LUMRO-420441 format. One line per field, with one value per atom (N, C-alpha, C): residue number from 1; residue in three letters; atom name; y, x, z. Coordinates in pm, 1 decimal. Each point is the difference from the previous one (the first is absolute). Example, Ala and Ser with C-alpha at 12.3 -4.5 7.8 and 13.67 -1.06 7.14 Angstrom:
LUMRO-420441
num: [1 1 1 2 2 2]
residuo: [ALA ALA ALA SER SER SER]
atomo: [N CA C N CA C]
yy: [-569.0 119.0 120.0 105.0 119.0 109.0]
xx: [1319.0 -89.0 90.0 -35.0 82.0 -77.0]
zz: [780.0 0.0 0.0 -72.0 6.0 73.0]
This chain:
LUMRO-420441
num: [1 1 1 2 2 2 3 3 3 4 4 4 5 5 5 6 6 6 7 7 7 8 8 8 9 9 9 10 10 10 11 11 11 12 12 12 13 13 13 14 14 14 15 15 15 16 16 16 17 17 17 18 18 18 19 19 19 20 20 20 21 21 21 22 22 22 23 23 23 24 24 24 25 25 25 26 26 26 27 27 27 28 28 28 29 29 29 30 30 30 31 31 31 32 32 32 33 33 33 34 34 34 35 35 35 36 36 36 37 37 37 38 38 38 39 39 39 40 40 40 41 41 41 42 42 42 43 43 43 44 44 44 45 45 45 46 46 46 47 47 47 48 48 48 49 49 49 50 50 50 51 51 51 52 52 52 53 53 53 54 54 54 55 55 55 56 56 56 57 57 57 58 58 58 59 59 59 60 60 60 61 61 61 62 62 62 63 63 63 64 64 64 65 65 65 66 66 66 67 67 67 68 68 68 69 69 69 70 70 70 71 71 71 72 72 72 73 73 73 74 74 74 75 75 75 76 76 76 77 77 77 78 78 78 79 79 79 80 80 80 81 81 81 82 82 82 83 83 83 84 84 84 85 85 85 86 86 86 87 87 87 88 88 88 89 89 89 90 90 90 91 91 91 92 92 92 93 93 93 94 94 94 95 95 95 96 96 96 97 97 97 98 98 98 99 99 99 100 100 100 101 101 101 102 102 102 103 103 103 104 104 104 105 105 105 106 106 106 107 107 107 108 108 108 109 109 109 110 110 110 111 111 111 112 112 112]
residuo: [UNK UNK UNK UNK UNK UNK UNK UNK UNK UNK UNK UNK UNK UNK UNK UNK UNK UNK UNK UNK UNK UNK UNK UNK UNK UNK UNK UNK UNK UNK UNK UNK UNK UNK UNK UNK UNK UNK UNK UNK UNK UNK UNK UNK UNK UNK UNK UNK UNK UNK UNK UNK UNK UNK UNK UNK UNK UNK UNK UNK UNK UNK UNK UNK UNK UNK UNK UNK UNK UNK UNK UNK UNK UNK UNK UNK UNK UNK UNK UNK UNK UNK UNK UNK UNK UNK UNK UNK UNK UNK UNK UNK UNK UNK UNK UNK UNK UNK UNK UNK UNK UNK UNK UNK UNK UNK UNK UNK UNK UNK UNK UNK UNK UNK UNK UNK UNK UNK UNK UNK UNK UNK UNK UNK UNK UNK UNK UNK UNK UNK UNK UNK UNK UNK UNK UNK UNK UNK UNK UNK UNK UNK UNK UNK UNK UNK UNK UNK UNK UNK UNK UNK UNK UNK UNK UNK UNK UNK UNK UNK UNK UNK UNK UNK UNK UNK UNK UNK UNK UNK UNK UNK UNK UNK UNK UNK UNK UNK UNK UNK UNK UNK UNK UNK UNK UNK UNK UNK UNK UNK UNK UNK UNK UNK UNK UNK UNK UNK UNK UNK UNK UNK UNK UNK UNK UNK UNK UNK UNK UNK UNK UNK UNK UNK UNK UNK UNK UNK UNK UNK UNK UNK UNK UNK UNK UNK UNK UNK UNK UNK UNK UNK UNK UNK UNK UNK UNK UNK UNK UNK UNK UNK UNK UNK UNK UNK UNK UNK UNK UNK UNK UNK UNK UNK UNK UNK UNK UNK UNK UNK UNK UNK UNK UNK UNK UNK UNK UNK UNK UNK UNK UNK UNK UNK UNK UNK UNK UNK UNK UNK UNK UNK UNK UNK UNK UNK UNK UNK UNK UNK UNK UNK UNK UNK UNK UNK UNK UNK UNK UNK UNK UNK UNK UNK UNK UNK UNK UNK UNK UNK UNK UNK UNK UNK UNK UNK UNK UNK UNK UNK UNK UNK UNK UNK UNK UNK UNK UNK UNK UNK UNK UNK UNK UNK UNK UNK]
atomo: [N CA C N CA C N CA C N CA C N CA C N CA C N CA C N CA C N CA C N CA C N CA C N CA C N CA C N CA C N CA C N CA C N CA C N CA C N CA C N CA C N CA C N CA C N CA C N CA C N CA C N CA C N CA C N CA C N CA C N CA C N CA C N CA C N CA C N CA C N CA C N CA C N CA C N CA C N CA C N CA C N CA C N CA C N CA C N CA C N CA C N CA C N CA C N CA C N CA C N CA C N CA C N CA C N CA C N CA C N CA C N CA C N CA C N CA C N CA C N CA C N CA C N CA C N CA C N CA C N CA C N CA C N CA C N CA C N CA C N CA C N CA C N CA C N CA C N CA C N CA C N CA C N CA C N CA C N CA C N CA C N CA C N CA C N CA C N CA C N CA C N CA C N CA C N CA C N CA C N CA C N CA C N CA C N CA C N CA C N CA C N CA C N CA C N CA C N CA C N CA C N CA C N CA C N CA C N CA C N CA C N CA C N CA C N CA C N CA C N CA C N CA C N CA C]
yy: [10418.3 -138.6 -77.8 -126.2 -80.2 -135.6 -71.1 -128.5 -101.8 -51.3 -110.2 36.0 119.8 39.4 3.3 48.5 -0.2 -142.6 -87.4 -140.0 -65.1 31.8 -56.2 50.9 129.7 55.3 -69.0 -20.5 -70.6 -142.1 -68.2 -137.3 -5.4 94.4 3.9 21.3 91.7 27.4 -117.7 -61.4 -110.8 -123.1 -25.8 -122.7 21.8 120.8 29.7 -48.5 55.8 -37.5 109.2 -41.3 92.0 -46.7 87.7 -33.7 38.7 -97.9 22.8 -47.8 91.7 -36.2 -30.3 -100.0 -38.4 119.8 76.2 115.9 99.6 18.1 92.5 -54.4 -131.0 -61.6 17.4 -14.2 16.5 146.0 89.9 143.0 53.4 -41.8 52.6 -100.7 -101.4 -107.5 50.7 92.8 50.9 63.5 81.4 65.0 -105.0 -101.4 -101.7 -86.4 -29.7 -77.0 78.6 130.2 84.2 4.0 6.6 3.4 -130.5 -111.7 -130.6 -9.5 42.9 -4.0 86.7 117.8 89.4 -64.8 -60.4 -67.9 -110.9 -68.6 -109.3 49.4 132.5 57.0 -24.2 -16.3 -27.0 122.4 26.9 107.0 -62.2 64.7 -51.0 111.0 -39.1 95.2 1.0 94.4 3.5 -129.1 -52.5 -125.5 -116.8 -3.1 -104.9 2.8 118.5 15.5 -47.1 36.5 -40.4 -152.6 -65.3 -146.0 -65.9 45.2 -57.9 22.1 118.9 31.1 -90.9 -19.9 -85.4 -145.9 -48.5 -142.0 -35.0 97.1 -27.0 48.8 47.8 46.1 -116.4 29.7 -105.1 -69.7 77.4 -58.0 -101.9 35.1 -91.2 -122.5 22.7 -111.1 -101.6 47.9 -92.3 -66.5 54.4 -61.3 -100.8 -3.4 -92.1 -139.2 -98.6 -137.6 -29.9 98.7 -17.3 -52.9 43.3 -37.3 -108.1 -72.6 -110.6 -127.3 -82.8 -128.4 -101.8 -120.3 -103.1 -30.7 14.3 -30.2 119.6 110.4 116.7 103.1 -29.5 99.0 106.2 112.2 111.7 -13.9 41.2 3.2 116.1 -11.9 108.3 100.8 -11.7 92.0 145.1 20.5 134.0 9.8 105.2 15.2 104.7 117.7 103.1 108.8 18.0 108.4 135.3 1.6 121.7 38.6 125.3 49.2 -12.5 -59.4 -12.9 -122.1 -80.5 -118.1 -102.6 7.3 -93.9 -2.1 114.2 9.1 -98.5 -31.5 -89.9 -145.6 -30.2 -137.7 -32.0 88.3 -23.8 -28.6 -76.4 -42.4 102.8 88.6 102.6 129.1 105.2 133.0 8.3 -82.4 7.3 -43.3 -96.8 -42.5 112.6 67.7 111.7 109.6 35.8 104.5 -39.4 -127.0 -46.7 15.0 -39.8 12.7 146.5 83.2 143.5 59.3 -37.5 51.1 -48.3 -126.4 -52.6 76.0 22.7 73.3 142.3 68.3 137.1 4.3 -95.9 -5.1 -21.0 -92.2 -26.8 119.1 63.3 118.0 110.2 21.0 105.0 -37.9 -125.8 -45.2 15.1 -32.7 3.2 121.7 93.1 124.8 -17.8 -92.4 -23.4 25.9]
xx: [10750.1 27.7 21.5 -29.1 19.8 -62.4 -11.2 -67.4 66.8 -77.9 43.9 122.0 2.8 115.9 127.9 -8.7 117.3 42.3 -99.0 31.0 68.1 -49.6 60.9 142.8 20.2 135.5 92.8 -48.8 80.5 31.0 -100.4 17.1 99.6 -13.2 92.1 142.9 18.6 134.6 55.1 -85.2 42.8 35.9 -75.4 19.5 56.9 41.9 53.9 -92.6 -118.0 -99.9 -9.3 2.0 -22.3 -124.9 -96.2 -122.5 20.1 -16.1 9.5 -130.8 -70.3 -128.0 18.9 -71.9 6.0 -32.5 -100.5 -41.2 114.7 78.3 113.7 111.1 20.5 100.8 -38.8 -128.5 -46.4 11.9 -38.1 0.9 141.4 95.3 135.7 99.1 32.5 85.6 139.2 55.2 134.0 4.3 -100.5 -5.7 -8.4 -84.6 -18.3 125.1 68.5 125.8 102.9 9.6 92.6 -38.8 -130.1 -48.4 33.6 -16.6 33.3 150.1 79.1 146.1 43.7 -57.3 33.6 -37.4 -117.7 -44.0 97.1 54.4 95.2 142.9 19.8 132.4 93.1 -55.7 79.4 1.0 114.1 11.7 -19.8 -81.9 -25.4 21.3 56.0 20.3 -124.4 -4.6 -109.5 -4.8 118.1 6.0 -53.7 34.1 -51.3 -152.8 -55.2 -145.7 -63.3 62.3 -52.0 -1.4 108.9 9.3 -105.4 -12.1 -98.4 -141.0 -26.8 -131.7 -33.9 96.1 -23.8 -18.2 85.0 -5.1 -122.2 -54.3 -115.7 -130.9 5.2 -123.2 -95.7 -127.1 -99.2 23.6 32.6 24.8 114.2 107.9 113.6 -35.4 -72.7 -37.3 -88.9 -87.0 -90.0 67.0 112.1 67.6 107.0 31.0 101.3 -58.4 83.9 -44.3 -16.0 26.7 -6.5 -135.2 -108.0 -133.9 -63.0 80.5 -52.3 0.2 -101.5 -7.3 80.5 12.2 79.6 -50.2 -132.0 -54.2 7.5 61.4 19.0 -110.3 -106.8 -107.4 39.5 -65.2 29.6 -76.8 63.3 -64.1 -97.8 -103.4 -97.2 43.7 122.4 50.5 -6.1 33.3 -4.2 -119.6 -79.2 -116.1 29.4 -60.5 13.6 100.1 25.4 87.9 -68.0 -131.5 -78.7 -51.8 20.4 -50.7 -151.7 -55.6 -144.9 -59.4 80.7 -52.7 -57.9 38.3 -50.5 -151.7 -63.3 -146.2 -64.2 69.0 -54.2 -0.9 59.8 10.0 -97.9 -96.4 -105.5 -130.0 -87.1 -121.2 -111.8 0.5 -105.2 51.5 -77.2 39.7 11.6 -74.8 7.5 138.3 62.5 135.1 100.4 -17.5 88.0 -12.2 -122.7 -22.8 60.8 -15.5 54.9 151.7 67.3 145.7 43.1 -74.3 31.3 -9.0 -102.1 -16.2 112.2 38.9 111.1 128.2 24.9 120.0 -1.3 -112.9 -10.7 28.1 -55.4 24.8 147.8 62.1 142.4 87.3 -30.7 75.2 -12.4 -120.7 -21.4 72.3 -11.5 60.5 151.6 61.2 145.5 56.6 -86.3 48.9 67.6 -50.6 58.3 -100.1]
zz: [12146.9 -33.5 129.0 -3.7 117.7 -18.8 109.9 -3.0 -91.2 -92.3 -85.2 -83.1 -56.8 -81.7 82.4 122.4 87.9 33.0 22.8 28.2 -120.0 -121.5 -120.0 -15.3 23.6 -10.0 99.2 123.4 100.1 -45.2 -55.9 -46.5 -115.3 -94.3 -114.1 46.5 96.5 50.4 80.6 79.8 84.3 -82.7 -106.2 -76.0 -139.2 -32.7 -132.3 -111.5 -5.2 -99.4 -106.4 -124.3 -111.2 -73.0 -13.7 -72.4 -145.5 -88.7 -143.7 -61.0 -63.5 -61.0 -148.2 -48.6 -140.5 -89.2 38.6 -78.0 -16.2 106.3 -5.6 -89.8 3.0 -87.6 -146.4 -30.2 -137.6 -42.7 88.2 -31.7 -22.2 84.6 -12.1 59.5 -79.2 51.6 36.2 -76.8 31.0 139.0 30.3 131.8 110.7 -19.8 102.6 15.9 -109.5 7.7 79.9 -24.5 76.3 148.3 26.7 138.0 72.2 -68.3 57.9 25.9 -97.3 16.4 117.7 10.2 111.4 133.2 5.0 121.5 39.8 -99.5 25.2 20.4 -12.5 19.8 -117.7 -118.2 -119.8 -90.3 -56.6 -99.2 -136.9 -82.3 -134.6 -102.0 -111.3 -109.1 -88.5 -91.8 -96.2 -80.5 -35.7 -74.9 83.5 129.3 88.6 2.9 14.2 6.6 -130.8 -110.5 -131.4 -14.0 39.7 -9.3 88.4 124.7 91.7 -55.1 -49.2 -55.0 -117.4 -88.7 -117.1 40.6 87.9 38.2 83.8 70.3 85.2 -61.3 -123.2 -64.8 -20.1 -5.8 -20.1 -133.8 -101.1 -132.5 5.9 67.7 11.3 85.2 107.4 88.3 -71.3 -87.8 -69.3 -118.7 -46.3 -114.6 43.7 127.4 50.9 20.5 1.0 23.5 149.2 82.6 144.7 46.4 -65.0 44.4 -87.1 -73.7 -79.5 83.3 -23.4 67.4 -79.9 51.7 -67.1 -141.1 -21.7 -133.1 -95.2 45.8 -85.5 7.5 76.8 12.7 102.6 -6.6 90.3 130.7 107.9 130.5 4.9 79.8 14.3 105.9 48.0 101.1 -49.1 -124.3 -58.9 -93.4 16.7 -86.8 -106.9 12.7 -103.3 36.1 127.8 42.1 -8.2 12.7 -11.7 138.0 37.0 127.6 0.0 105.1 14.3 -67.0 -68.0 -69.3 96.0 125.3 100.1 2.0 -31.1 3.0 -97.8 -109.0 -102.2 44.3 113.5 46.1 112.8 22.0 97.4 -74.6 62.1 -69.1 3.4 97.7 2.2 63.1 -19.4 47.4 151.6 72.6 146.4 48.5 -68.1 37.0 -26.6 -112.8 -34.4 106.0 34.7 100.2 134.8 37.2 126.7 1.1 -107.4 -8.0 -2.4 -71.5 -2.7 140.0 75.3 137.0 90.7 -14.3 79.8 -32.7 -129.5 -42.1 55.6 -9.1 51.3 150.1 73.5 143.7 31.0 -72.8 23.7 -38.4 -114.2 -41.9 103.6 49.4 102.2 130.0 37.0 125.8 -2.3 -112.5 -7.3 -71.5 -36.0 -60.2 -134.7 -78.9 -131.5 -109.8]
């Protein structure tokens, strides 16, 4: 191992960076909430994790009035909450491939 991964590790340690991926939050939100709390130096109980998980769930976020506009319509900030749904918002396959390649390069570069 070496090169970019070592640089990322140095950067993470120097700047206290925690990488949290949406896919990981969807797959196991409790684990990721605990990881975030640990990174922040906070102790959390099982009940704390449950409350945070429920309050930050996509279902709860879309049912709140937080994202409503003055006329009562919903903001487009939140879409479906589905991993990979971003692909449906491009006009052709070449755009999807381009974004996939950019993501792969960034994941490889930063070891995530």
